[in-house]
N, C-alpha and C positions, 0 to 999 in steps of 0.2 A: 768610231766604234771603240768601246773599251773592252778589254779581255783581262781575265785574272792571270792567265799564263799563256805566253806565246812560245811555241817550240820552233826552233830553226834547225834545219838539217836535211840531208838527203833521205827521201824514201828509197827503199831498195828491195831487191829480192835476196832472201837468205837461203843459201843452199847448205844445209847442215847434214853432216855425216857423223856416225859413231863407230867405234871399233867393234862393238858387240851387239848392235841392233840396227834396224833400218833407219835411214835418215829421211829428210823431207826438203821440199822447196816451197817457200811461202813468202808473201810480202812481209818485210821486216823493217828493221832500222831502229835506231835509238829514238827518233821522233815518233814513230808509230807506237812503240811500247809506252813512251812517256805521255803522249797526248791522249791515248786511250784511257790511261789511269785517271788523269785529271778530269776528263769529261765524265767518266763513269762514277766518280765520287762527287759530281755535281758542280764542277767549276766551269766557268766560261772560258773556252779554249780556242786558240788559233794555231794554225800550222803554216809556216813559211817554208816552202820546199822547192826543189828542182827535180824534174823528171821528164822523160819523153812523153809527148802527147798521147801516143798509142797506149801508154801504161797508166793513164790517169784513173782508170777503173780501180787501181789498188788503193785509192783514197776513199772508196765507197764505205768501207767499214768505219772509218773515222767520221765521215759525214753523217752516217746513220746515228751516231751517238752525239751529234751536235757540234763537232769540230768545224770551224770555219777554215777552209783551205785556200791559201794564196800560193799560186803556182807560177814559177818561171820555167818555161819549156826549154829543154836541152836536147842534144842529139841522141843521148841514150840515158837510160835509167841505171843507176848504180846496182851492181850485183856483187854480193859478198859470199864467197865460199868459206864455210867454217867447219873445220874437221876436228873431232875430238879423238886423239890417238890412244887415250887411256882413260882410266876411271877418275882422274883428277879433273874436276870440272873447271879449274882455273887454267888448265893447259889447253890451248887451242892453236890450230894452224889455219891461217887465213890467206885468201887470195882475192884481191879486188878486181874481178873480171871486167867490170864496166864501171864508168865513173861519170857522174852528171855535172861535174865542174864546180868552180868556185862561186860563192855568193858575192854579189856586189851590193853596195849600200842602196842602189836604186831598186834592187829586188825586194827591199823591205817596204811593206805597205804603210800608208798614212793612218796608223792606228795608235791607240794608247794601250798599255798593258802594265799591270802591276809588276809582273816578272817576265823577263825574256830569257829563255834558256837555250843555249847553243849546244846542240847534241849531234855531233858529226860521227860518221863511222870511220873516217880516216883523216889524214892531214891535208887532204885535197879540197877542203870545203871553206874554211874560215881564214881570211887574211888579216893581218894586223890593221890594215886600212878599214876593213869591214867592222872589226870589233871596236876600233877607236871611233868610227862613225856612229855606231849605236850608242856608245858612251857619251859622245858629244851631243847626241839628241836627247839625252837625259834618261835613257832607259836603265832600269835596275837589271843588270845582266849577270847570269851565271853560266858556267861552262862544264862540259864533260871533257876532262883532260885526255881521254882516249882520242879526241879530235886532233891531237898533235903528236902523241907518241906512236900511234899506228901510222906507219909510213910505208906506202906502196912503191915497190921498185918500178920505174917507168917502163921497163922492158918486160920483166917476168910477171909483173903485177903481184908478186909475193909481198905480203904485209909482214913487216918486221917491227919490233918495238925499239925505238931509239929515243934518246934524250932530245930535248928541244932547247936551243940556246935562248929562246925568247920566253921561257917559262915564267920567270919572275915578273916580267912586264905583263904577260897575259893574266897572271893571277892577281896583280894589283888592280886590274880593270874590273874585277869580279866581286860581287857580294857573297857568292857561294861557289864552291867548286865540287865536282864529283870525280872519283876515280876508283880503281880497284887495286888489289894488293900487287898485281904484276906491274901496273902502271906506276904505283907508288915506288916500287924498287927501282924502276928505270929512272924516275925523276929525282930520287933522293939517295939512292944506294942502299936503302934499308928495306928488308922484307917484313919488318915489324910495323904493322899498320898505325900504331900509336905514334911511333917515332916519325914515320913518314908524314902523317897528318899534321903533327906539330910543326915539322919543318916547313911544310907548304903553307900552313897558317902564318908562319913567321914572315913569309914573303909579302904579306899584306892583305890576306883574305880572312874575314871574321868567321866564316862557316865552311868547314871542310869535311866532306863525307867520304869514307873509304869502305868498300865492300870486300869481303872474302867469303870463302865457303861457309864459315861458321856464323857470320853475321855482319852487321854494319857498325862502324865506329864513326863518331862525329867529334870534331874539336870545334866547339862553339864559343867564341869569345874567350878562348883559352881553357875552357872546361871540357874535360874528356867524358864522353858518354858512349856506351856500347850496348847494343841490343842483339841478342841471338836470333837466328832464323829458326822457324819451327816446321819447315817443310818436311813432308814425308817421302818425297821423291825429288829428283832433279831433272825430270823429263823436260821441264820448261826453263832450264838454266839460261838459255839465250834470252837476253833482255833483263837479266837480274838487276844489274846496276841502274839501268834506265828506269825500270819500274820503281826501284827503291827511291831514286832521287825525285821522280815525278810525284810520288806519294808524299815525300818529305816537303816538297815545294807546296803541294796542295794543303798540307797541314799548316805551313808557315804563313799562309795568307791570313789566318786568324787565330793560330795557336802558338804556344812557345816551342822551342827547339826540342825539349825533352819529350813532350807529347808527340810531336811530329816524327821523331825518330822511332818511337814505339809503334806508331801507326804505320810507318813505312816498313818496318821489319815484319809486322804481321801481314800486311797486304801482300808484300812480295813473296812471303812464304806460301800464301795461297796460289799466287801466280806460277811459282816454280813447280807446282803439282800438275800443271797442264800446259801443253804446247801452245805457244802464241801469246799475244797480248792479254792483259788482265781482262776478264769477262764478267767479273763480279760487280757489285755496287758498294756504296758507302756502308750500308748495314752489314754486308758480308765481311768487310774489313773490320768493322767494330766488333762483330761477333768473334772474329779470330783474335782480336786484341783481348777480349774477355777470356776466351779459351786459353790464351797464352799467359794470363795473369798480369797483363800490362795496365789494366784499369781497375 
């Protein structure tokens, strides 16, 4: 079976709180937000995940939009607490309350896929052995670098942001990488997203995307491109980067990087105006592109 994009990572529950308004608990994760986008804009999508059998129902929303789900059962389903202590949407406090464990190369099904995107919620998911194994099998792989800089304390479960000594080797395995402004500063020492993206690209990856509150920047084969977000609220901030990158990957299946970045910026702007994964379709995103003056 062939897929356009295969997303790999934990499904989880997101427990989100705000300093000035009610929070919520809902199925979440990078792969949920990402796979939903790609499927809703018409791509053939697979999900490779780990969760407890009792929680398999949280995959129903993805199955309903056509995502093929390949599940390895674990003792527990990942659960991430996300607290917003102030009005800066890029500042978050996180606790990984439960963890579904590391992926093994045997967890990956016998499929072909144009892109394989590794989208973890913490550093407890992808080993070097797993990533090298996918590369050796010939897959075109990309990664969300939050999968390594988000590190949970084994006792307190508090998630802190820390550098990873393997970062350059990880990046050289990838055709594309995604991160945000906070992760960029952890990995490069710079809070300027263009500086950070250029440095990461210099480690050997041709396409690097970084998001921040104002928009998304890409360094594509050395060329810098930036697109502003046009969202009218940030109620759906959780999943911003995952949605952006999934939209970008969907575009890159048959469009150039410039168009794909514009498409991603407009689509995620729609998503941020509503809690949860993207619920629109391709035409909704194209309408927003036209409204934003990107076409």
